[in-house]
C-alpha positions as CSV (number, residue, x, y, z in Angstrom):
1,M,-26.4,-2.8,-61.1
2,D,-27.1,-6.4,-62.2
3,E,-29.2,-9.0,-60.4
4,K,-26.1,-10.6,-58.9
5,D,-25.1,-7.3,-57.2
6,I,-28.6,-6.8,-55.9
7,K,-28.7,-10.3,-54.3
8,H,-25.3,-9.6,-52.8
9,I,-26.5,-6.3,-51.3
10,Q,-29.6,-8.0,-50.0
11,L,-27.5,-10.8,-48.4
12,L,-25.2,-8.2,-46.7
13,N,-28.3,-6.4,-45.4
14,R,-29.7,-9.6,-43.9
15,L,-26.3,-10.3,-42.3
16,F,-26.1,-6.8,-41.0
17,Q,-29.6,-7.0,-39.4
18,Q,-28.7,-10.4,-37.8
19,I,-25.5,-9.0,-36.3
20,L,-27.3,-6.0,-34.9
21,K,-29.9,-8.3,-33.3
22,E,-27.4,-10.7,-31.7
23,I,-24.5,-8.6,-30.5
24,D,-24.4,-7.9,-26.7
25,I,-23.8,-4.1,-27.0
26,G,-26.2,-1.3,-27.8
27,V,-26.1,0.4,-31.2
28,H,-27.9,3.7,-31.9
29,V,-27.4,5.7,-35.1
30,V,-29.0,9.1,-35.9
31,N,-29.1,11.1,-39.2
32,H,-28.0,14.7,-39.7
33,E,-31.4,15.9,-38.2
34,G,-31.0,13.9,-35.0
35,K,-33.6,11.3,-36.0
36,T,-32.9,7.6,-35.3
37,L,-32.0,5.4,-38.2
38,I,-30.7,2.3,-36.5
39,Y,-31.6,1.1,-33.0
40,N,-30.7,-2.5,-32.1
41,K,-32.3,-5.1,-29.8
42,K,-29.7,-4.7,-27.0
43,M,-30.1,-0.9,-26.9
44,A,-33.9,-1.3,-26.7
45,E,-33.4,-3.7,-23.7
46,M,-31.0,-1.4,-22.0
47,E,-33.3,1.6,-22.3
48,E,-36.5,-0.4,-21.8
49,M,-38.0,1.1,-25.0
50,N,-40.0,-0.2,-28.0
51,F,-38.5,0.2,-31.5
52,S,-41.6,2.2,-32.5
53,D,-40.9,4.7,-29.7
54,V,-37.5,5.5,-31.1
55,L,-37.1,4.8,-34.8
56,D,-37.5,7.9,-37.0
57,K,-38.1,10.0,-33.9
58,D,-36.0,13.1,-32.9
59,L,-33.6,12.1,-30.1
60,L,-34.8,15.0,-27.9
61,D,-38.4,14.1,-28.3
62,V,-37.8,10.6,-26.9
63,F,-35.0,11.0,-24.3
64,T,-34.4,13.6,-21.6
65,F,-30.9,14.8,-20.7
66,H,-29.8,17.0,-17.8
67,K,-28.7,19.4,-20.5
68,N,-29.0,18.9,-24.2
69,E,-25.3,19.2,-24.6
70,D,-24.9,16.2,-22.2
71,S,-26.0,13.9,-25.1
72,T,-22.9,12.3,-26.5
73,L,-24.8,11.6,-29.8
74,L,-25.7,15.3,-30.2
75,K,-22.1,16.3,-29.4
76,A,-20.9,14.0,-32.1
77,L,-23.6,15.4,-34.5
78,T,-23.3,19.1,-33.9
79,K,-19.7,19.5,-32.8
80,G,-18.0,16.5,-34.4
81,D,-16.8,15.3,-31.0
82,K,-15.6,11.8,-30.6
83,T,-16.0,10.3,-27.1
84,I,-14.5,7.1,-25.8
85,N,-15.7,5.3,-22.6
86,A,-17.8,8.3,-21.6
87,K,-20.4,7.7,-18.8
88,Q,-23.8,9.2,-19.6
89,T,-26.9,9.4,-17.4
90,Y,-30.3,10.3,-19.0
91,F,-34.0,9.3,-18.9
92,N,-36.2,7.3,-21.3
93,N,-39.8,8.3,-22.2
94,K,-41.1,6.7,-19.0
95,G,-38.8,8.9,-16.8
96,Q,-36.6,5.9,-15.9
97,E,-33.0,6.7,-15.3
98,I,-30.5,5.0,-17.6
99,T,-26.7,5.0,-17.2
100,T,-24.4,3.8,-20.0
101,I,-20.7,3.8,-21.0
102,N,-20.5,5.1,-24.6
103,N,-18.2,5.2,-27.5
104,T,-19.6,7.8,-29.9
105,F,-18.5,8.9,-33.4
106,P,-19.6,11.4,-36.0
107,I,-20.3,9.9,-39.4
108,I,-18.4,12.0,-42.0
109,E,-18.9,11.8,-45.7
110,D,-17.0,14.1,-48.1
111,G,-16.1,16.3,-45.2
112,V,-19.7,16.7,-44.1
113,C,-21.3,15.2,-40.9
114,I,-24.3,13.2,-42.1
115,G,-25.0,11.5,-38.8
116,A,-23.6,10.0,-35.6
117,M,-23.4,6.5,-34.1
118,E,-23.1,5.3,-30.5
119,I,-22.0,2.0,-29.1
120,A,-23.2,1.6,-25.5
121,R,-22.8,-0.7,-22.5
122,D,-25.4,-0.7,-19.8
123,V,-24.2,0.0,-16.2
124,T,-27.5,1.2,-14.8
125,K,-27.8,-1.5,-12.2
126,L,-24.1,-1.2,-11.2
127,E,-24.5,2.6,-10.8
128,K,-27.6,2.1,-8.6
129,L,-25.8,-0.3,-6.3
130,I,-22.8,2.0,-6.0
131,R,-25.0,5.0,-5.3
132,E,-27.0,3.1,-2.7
133,N,-23.8,2.0,-0.9
134,M,-22.4,5.5,-0.9
135,N,-25.6,7.0,0.5
136,K,-25.7,4.5,3.4
137,K,-24.5,5.7,6.8
138,G,-22.5,3.5,9.1
139,D,-21.9,-0.1,8.2
140,T,-25.3,-0.8,6.6
141,R,-26.0,-1.5,3.0
142,Y,-29.1,-3.7,3.0
143,T,-32.7,-2.6,2.8
144,F,-36.0,-4.5,2.2
145,D,-35.4,-4.1,-1.5
146,S,-32.2,-6.2,-1.1
147,I,-34.2,-9.2,0.0
148,I,-34.7,-11.7,-2.8
149,G,-37.7,-14.0,-2.9
150,S,-41.4,-14.1,-4.0
151,S,-42.5,-17.1,-1.9
152,E,-45.4,-16.7,0.5
153,Q,-43.1,-17.4,3.5
154,I,-40.6,-14.7,2.6
155,Q,-43.2,-12.1,1.7
156,E,-45.0,-12.6,5.0
157,L,-41.7,-12.2,6.8
158,I,-40.9,-9.0,5.0
159,E,-44.2,-7.5,5.9
160,A,-43.8,-8.5,9.6
161,S,-40.3,-6.9,9.5
162,K,-41.6,-3.7,8.0
163,R,-44.1,-3.4,10.8
164,A,-41.3,-3.7,13.3
165,T,-39.7,-0.6,11.9
166,R,-42.4,1.6,13.4
167,T,-41.2,1.1,17.0
168,S,-38.0,0.7,19.0
169,S,-38.9,-2.7,20.6
170,S,-36.3,-5.4,20.8
171,V,-36.3,-8.0,18.0
172,L,-35.2,-11.6,18.1
173,I,-34.4,-13.0,14.6
174,I,-34.4,-16.8,14.6
175,G,-32.9,-18.8,11.7
176,D,-30.3,-21.3,10.6
177,T,-26.8,-20.2,9.6
178,G,-26.7,-18.7,6.1
179,T,-30.4,-17.7,5.9
180,G,-29.8,-13.9,5.9
181,K,-30.5,-12.8,9.5
182,E,-28.2,-9.8,9.3
183,L,-29.8,-8.7,6.1
184,F,-33.2,-8.5,7.9
185,A,-31.6,-6.7,10.8
186,Q,-30.0,-4.1,8.6
187,S,-33.3,-3.7,6.7
188,I,-35.2,-3.0,9.9
189,H,-32.7,-0.4,11.0
190,N,-32.7,1.3,7.6
191,G,-36.4,1.3,7.5
192,S,-36.8,2.9,10.9
193,S,-36.5,6.4,12.3
194,R,-33.0,5.4,13.5
195,S,-31.6,4.9,10.0
196,S,-29.5,8.1,10.2
197,K,-27.8,6.9,13.5
198,P,-25.2,4.1,13.9
199,F,-25.8,0.5,13.2
200,I,-23.3,-1.6,15.2
201,S,-23.0,-5.4,14.7
202,Q,-21.1,-7.9,16.9
203,N,-20.9,-11.7,16.6
204,C,-21.0,-12.9,20.2
205,A,-19.3,-16.2,19.2
206,A,-16.3,-14.4,17.7
207,L,-14.5,-13.5,20.9
208,P,-13.9,-15.1,24.3
209,D,-16.0,-13.9,27.3
210,S,-13.1,-12.0,28.8
211,L,-12.9,-9.8,25.7
212,I,-16.6,-9.6,24.6
213,E,-17.7,-8.2,28.0
214,G,-15.4,-5.1,27.7
215,L,-16.3,-4.7,24.1
216,I,-20.0,-4.6,24.7
217,F,-20.2,-2.7,27.9
218,G,-17.0,-0.6,27.8
219,T,-14.1,-0.3,30.2
220,K,-12.8,2.3,32.7
221,K,-9.1,3.1,32.9
222,G,-7.4,1.2,35.6
223,A,-10.2,-1.4,36.1
224,F,-7.7,-4.1,35.3
225,T,-4.1,-4.3,34.1
226,G,-3.8,-2.6,30.8
227,S,-7.4,-1.3,30.6
228,I,-8.1,2.0,29.0
229,E,-11.1,4.4,29.0
230,R,-13.2,3.0,26.2
231,P,-16.9,3.2,25.4
232,G,-18.6,-0.1,24.7
233,L,-20.9,-1.0,21.8
234,F,-24.0,0.3,23.6
235,E,-22.5,3.8,23.8
236,Q,-21.1,3.6,20.2
237,A,-24.6,2.7,19.0
238,E,-26.3,5.6,20.8
239,G,-29.5,6.6,19.0
240,G,-29.2,3.7,16.6
241,T,-29.3,-0.1,16.6
242,L,-27.0,-2.7,18.1
243,L,-27.1,-6.2,16.5
244,L,-25.9,-9.0,18.8
245,D,-25.4,-12.0,16.5
246,E,-25.6,-15.5,18.0
247,I,-26.8,-14.3,21.4
248,N,-26.9,-17.9,22.7
249,S,-23.1,-17.9,22.6
250,L,-22.8,-15.5,25.6
251,N,-22.3,-17.2,28.9
252,P,-25.2,-16.9,31.5
253,S,-23.5,-14.2,33.6
254,L,-23.1,-11.9,30.6
255,Q,-26.6,-12.6,29.5
256,A,-27.8,-11.5,33.0
257,K,-25.8,-8.3,32.7
258,L,-27.3,-7.7,29.2
259,L,-30.8,-8.2,30.6
260,R,-30.1,-5.5,33.2
261,V,-29.0,-3.0,30.5
262,L,-32.2,-3.7,28.5
263,Q,-34.4,-3.3,31.6
264,E,-32.8,-0.2,33.1
265,R,-31.7,1.4,29.8
266,T,-28.4,2.2,31.4
267,V,-24.9,0.7,30.9
268,R,-22.0,0.6,33.4
269,R,-18.5,0.2,32.1
270,I,-16.3,-2.5,33.6
271,G,-14.6,-1.0,36.7
272,D,-16.9,2.0,36.8
273,T,-19.4,3.0,39.5
274,N,-21.5,5.3,37.3
275,D,-24.4,4.3,35.1
276,R,-24.8,5.9,31.7
277,K,-28.2,6.4,30.0
278,I,-28.5,4.8,26.6
279,D,-31.0,5.0,23.8
280,V,-30.3,1.9,21.7
281,R,-32.5,-0.6,19.9
282,I,-31.4,-4.2,20.3
283,I,-31.8,-6.7,17.6
284,A,-30.5,-10.2,18.5
285,T,-30.1,-13.3,16.4
286,I,-30.0,-17.0,17.3
287,N,-29.2,-19.9,15.0
288,E,-31.3,-22.6,16.8
289,D,-34.7,-23.1,18.3
290,P,-34.9,-20.8,21.4
291,I,-36.8,-23.4,23.3
292,D,-34.0,-25.9,22.8
293,A,-31.4,-23.2,23.8
294,I,-33.4,-22.5,27.0
295,S,-33.9,-26.1,28.0
296,Q,-30.2,-26.9,27.4
297,G,-28.9,-23.8,29.3
298,R,-27.6,-21.7,26.4
299,L,-30.2,-19.0,26.7
300,R,-31.7,-17.4,29.8
301,K,-35.5,-17.6,29.8
302,D,-35.9,-14.0,31.1
303,L,-33.5,-12.7,28.5
304,Y,-35.5,-14.5,25.8
305,Y,-38.7,-12.9,26.9
306,R,-37.1,-9.5,26.9
307,L,-35.6,-9.9,23.5
308,S,-38.5,-11.6,21.7
309,V,-40.9,-8.6,21.9
310,V,-40.9,-9.1,18.1
311,S,-39.9,-12.6,16.9
312,L,-39.0,-13.2,13.3
313,F,-38.5,-16.8,12.0
314,I,-36.5,-16.9,8.8
315,P,-37.3,-20.1,6.9
316,P,-34.3,-22.3,5.7
317,L,-33.9,-22.4,1.9
318,R,-35.2,-26.0,1.9
319,D,-38.6,-24.6,2.9
320,R,-38.7,-21.9,0.2
321,K,-37.3,-23.7,-2.8
322,S,-39.6,-21.7,-5.1
323,D,-37.2,-18.7,-4.5
324,I,-34.1,-20.7,-5.8
325,R,-34.5,-19.6,-9.4
326,E,-34.8,-15.9,-8.4
327,L,-31.8,-16.2,-6.1
328,V,-29.7,-18.0,-8.7
329,H,-30.4,-15.1,-11.2
330,F,-29.4,-12.5,-8.6
331,F,-26.1,-14.3,-7.8
332,I,-25.3,-14.8,-11.5
333,E,-25.8,-11.1,-12.1
334,K,-23.7,-10.2,-9.1
335,Y,-20.7,-12.3,-10.2
336,N,-21.2,-11.3,-13.9
337,H,-20.4,-7.7,-12.7
338,L,-17.6,-8.8,-10.4
339,F,-15.9,-11.2,-12.9
340,G,-16.7,-9.3,-16.1
341,M,-18.7,-12.3,-17.5
342,H,-21.9,-12.7,-19.4
343,V,-23.4,-15.9,-18.0
344,Q,-27.1,-16.2,-19.0
345,G,-28.4,-18.7,-16.4
346,I,-28.3,-22.3,-15.4
347,A,-29.2,-25.5,-17.4
348,E,-32.5,-27.1,-16.6
349,D,-30.9,-30.2,-15.1
350,V,-28.9,-28.0,-12.7
351,Q,-32.1,-26.3,-11.7
352,N,-33.7,-29.7,-11.0
353,I,-30.7,-30.7,-8.9
354,F,-30.9,-27.4,-7.0
355,E,-34.6,-27.9,-6.2
356,Q,-34.0,-31.5,-5.0
357,Y,-31.0,-30.5,-2.7
358,D,-31.7,-29.8,1.0
359,W,-29.2,-26.8,1.2
360,P,-27.9,-27.3,4.8
361,G,-25.8,-24.1,4.3
362,N,-28.9,-22.2,3.0
363,I,-28.5,-19.1,0.8
364,R,-24.9,-18.7,1.7
365,E,-24.2,-22.1,0.3
366,L,-26.1,-21.4,-2.9
367,E,-24.1,-18.2,-3.5
368,H,-20.8,-20.1,-3.0
369,V,-22.0,-22.8,-5.4
370,I,-22.8,-20.2,-8.1
371,E,-19.5,-18.4,-7.5
372,G,-17.6,-21.7,-7.7
373,A,-19.4,-22.7,-10.9
374,M,-18.6,-19.4,-12.6
375,N,-15.0,-19.9,-11.8
376,L,-15.1,-23.1,-13.9
377,I,-16.8,-21.6,-16.9
378,V,-14.7,-20.9,-20.0
379,H,-16.9,-19.9,-23.0
380,E,-20.3,-21.4,-22.0
381,E,-23.4,-19.2,-21.7
382,R,-25.0,-21.3,-18.9
383,I,-23.9,-23.1,-15.8
384,N,-24.2,-26.9,-16.4
385,Y,-23.7,-30.0,-14.3
386,L,-20.0,-30.2,-14.9
387,H,-19.5,-26.7,-13.6
388,L,-20.8,-27.5,-10.1
389,P,-18.1,-27.9,-7.5
390,I,-17.0,-31.5,-7.2
391,Q,-17.9,-31.7,-3.5
392,F,-21.4,-30.5,-4.3
393,R,-21.8,-33.1,-7.1
394,N,-20.9,-35.8,-4.7
395,K,-23.5,-34.8,-2.1
396,P,-25.7,-37.9,-1.3
397,Q,-28.8,-35.7,-1.0
398,I,-28.9,-34.9,-4.7
399,K,-31.5,-37.2,-6.3
400,S,-30.9,-37.5,-10.1
401,D,-29.8,-39.9,-12.7
402,E,-26.2,-38.7,-12.4
403,P,-25.1,-41.4,-9.8
404,K,-25.6,-44.1,-12.4
405,F,-23.5,-42.0,-14.7
406,I,-20.8,-41.6,-12.1
407,E,-20.8,-45.4,-11.4
408,H,-20.0,-45.9,-15.1
409,F,-16.5,-44.5,-14.4
410,I,-15.8,-45.9,-10.9
411,D,-14.9,-49.5,-10.3
412,L,-14.5,-49.9,-6.6
413,N,-12.5,-53.0,-7.1
414,S,-9.8,-51.2,-9.1
415,Q,-7.4,-48.3,-8.5
416,F,-9.0,-44.9,-8.6
417,K,-8.1,-42.6,-11.5
418,P,-6.6,-39.2,-11.2
419,L,-9.3,-36.6,-10.7
420,E,-8.4,-34.7,-13.9
421,Q,-8.6,-37.9,-16.0
422,Y,-11.9,-38.9,-14.4
423,I,-13.5,-35.4,-15.1
424,E,-12.3,-35.5,-18.8
425,E,-13.8,-39.0,-19.3
426,A,-17.0,-37.9,-17.6
427,E,-17.3,-34.8,-19.7
428,R,-16.6,-36.8,-22.9
429,H,-19.3,-39.4,-22.0
430,Y,-21.8,-36.7,-21.2
431,L,-21.2,-34.7,-24.4
432,Q,-21.5,-37.8,-26.5
433,K,-24.7,-38.7,-24.7
434,V,-26.3,-35.3,-25.4
435,L,-25.2,-35.5,-29.0
436,N,-26.9,-38.9,-29.4
437,H,-30.0,-37.5,-27.8
438,H,-30.2,-34.8,-30.5
439,D,-29.2,-37.1,-33.4
440,H,-25.8,-35.3,-33.6
441,N,-27.4,-32.0,-34.3
442,I,-24.6,-29.7,-33.0
443,T,-26.8,-26.6,-32.8
444,Q,-29.5,-28.3,-30.7
445,A,-27.0,-30.1,-28.5
446,A,-25.0,-26.9,-27.8
447,K,-28.3,-25.1,-26.9
448,S,-29.3,-27.8,-24.4
449,L,-25.7,-27.8,-22.9
450,G,-25.9,-24.0,-22.5
451,M,-22.8,-23.4,-24.7
452,S,-22.1,-22.0,-28.2
453,R,-21.7,-24.2,-31.3
454,Q,-18.0,-23.2,-31.5
455,N,-17.4,-24.3,-27.9
456,L,-19.1,-27.6,-28.4
457,Q,-17.1,-28.2,-31.6
458,Y,-13.9,-27.3,-29.7
459,R,-14.7,-29.9,-27.0
460,M,-15.6,-32.5,-29.6
461,K,-12.2,-32.0,-31.2
462,K,-10.5,-32.0,-27.9
463,Y,-12.0,-35.3,-26.8
464,Q,-11.9,-36.8,-30.4
465,I,-15.7,-37.3,-30.4
466,N,-16.8,-38.8,-33.7
467,R,-20.2,-37.6,-34.7
468,K,-21.0,-41.1,-36.0
469,I,-20.4,-42.9,-32.7
470,R,-23.5,-43.6,-30.7
471,L,-23.6,-44.7,-27.1
472,K,-26.3,-47.2,-26.1
C-alpha cells in the first residue's frame, strides 16, 4: 500500500467519524464477542451514557434487558436475526429506562458473523407520555410534573397547590384566560387521595342557564316536558373532583343553588323532592379579579368565601417571562413529535421578541405561535422572525428594529403589494442584510439564521442574491 492509498484511507476514516458524529440517529456496533466497537454521539445522548462507559465493554455488562434474548443486537449476533422497526425497552448503567425503535443487522464476512450493528431512533419521551396517559383514570392527564416553569412565582404556586392535595377543601383558581388553570386543577386532583375517582370538568360559560342547571344538578323524569331521569355532574363526580370553569358566568340564582349544595353536601335534582348526599371536592376557576366580579354583580360574595378556602393566583405569562425559553422548548418538542420534524429551537432575535411581547393570550397564545411557525418551516433548523405568524409580527407591542425594516417596503401613499410579493421582498432583504453582516460568509450567515448552508444557498438562488451586492 503506497502513501497515496494510506492518505485516502485516512481521509475516509475522518469522513466516517464526522458522519457518525453529525447524523441524527444512533449507531451501535459490537464485535463477535459482544463488545462495543462503534458508538456515536446521538446514541450516547439517547442512552445518557459516556463513551468510556460503553466502548470496548461487553454489552451485558453495561445495559440491562428484561431478558438477554430481548436485546436485538444479541439476537443479530447469536442467531443472525435481522430486525426492522423493532421497539426495544432496556436500562442503562444508571437504571434509567430507554425505549428505542431499532433496525439491527448481523455483519457477515465469508459466511461468518463477525459482529452486529444497530441503527436506533429514540422514543423514550413519547413512550412515557403515552404510558402516563393510558394509566390516567377519567379525563385527567396532567400532574404537577406537567407544569413547565422554573420562575419563583410558578414554583411557589406549585408548592401551594401541592399542599392543597392533602385536604378536600374547596379551591378557587384565579387567572387570565390561557394561563393553565385546568392544568393546576387536574394536578391537584391527581395528587390527592381522590385520584382514583372521577374528575369531571364543566365550563359554565359554554351552555345557557336553562341547560347548565340540569347538567350540574341533574333532572327527574317528568319535571318538565321531555325531561328524563338523569344524574347531574355532582353525582357523576361522586368521590372525586368537580371542576367548574368560569364560575362567574353562572347567574346569581344558580350560584345560590350551588352555595346550598356546598354547605349541605347534598344535591337535589330538578323536579325532585329528595336530597342526595354527595362527597365531591369542588375546584372553581375565574378569569378575572374576584373583587371586581363581586362589585359588578357577577359573583356572589357568600359563594366566593365558600369557594376560596384555598385561593391560587396563576400569574400571566407577562409576569413570568423567565419561563418563556423553557415553554418554547417544550412546545417545540411537542410539535416535533406530532409533525415528525426536528426543529432545534428559536433564533435569538425571536427570543428577544418573545420576551418583549406582553402575551395577552398567555401560554395558550405562545403555543399557537410555535405551532403556526412550525407549519411555515421548510428545511430550517430553527424558528426565525419570518416564520412567526403574520398577525403576530404586526403586533404593536413588539419592540424591535423590525418596524423600520417593514417601513422599507410599505409606502402608505402608494398601492399595497400582494402579501406573497411583500413577504418575498422582505425575506430577500433580510437574507442580504444577514449576509452583509457576516461579510458574505455563508456558513456563519446560515448559522445565525438557524438554517443549513444548502437551504441558504437555495434561497439565494431563488431570490437571485448576488454575494457581491452589499446593502447600506
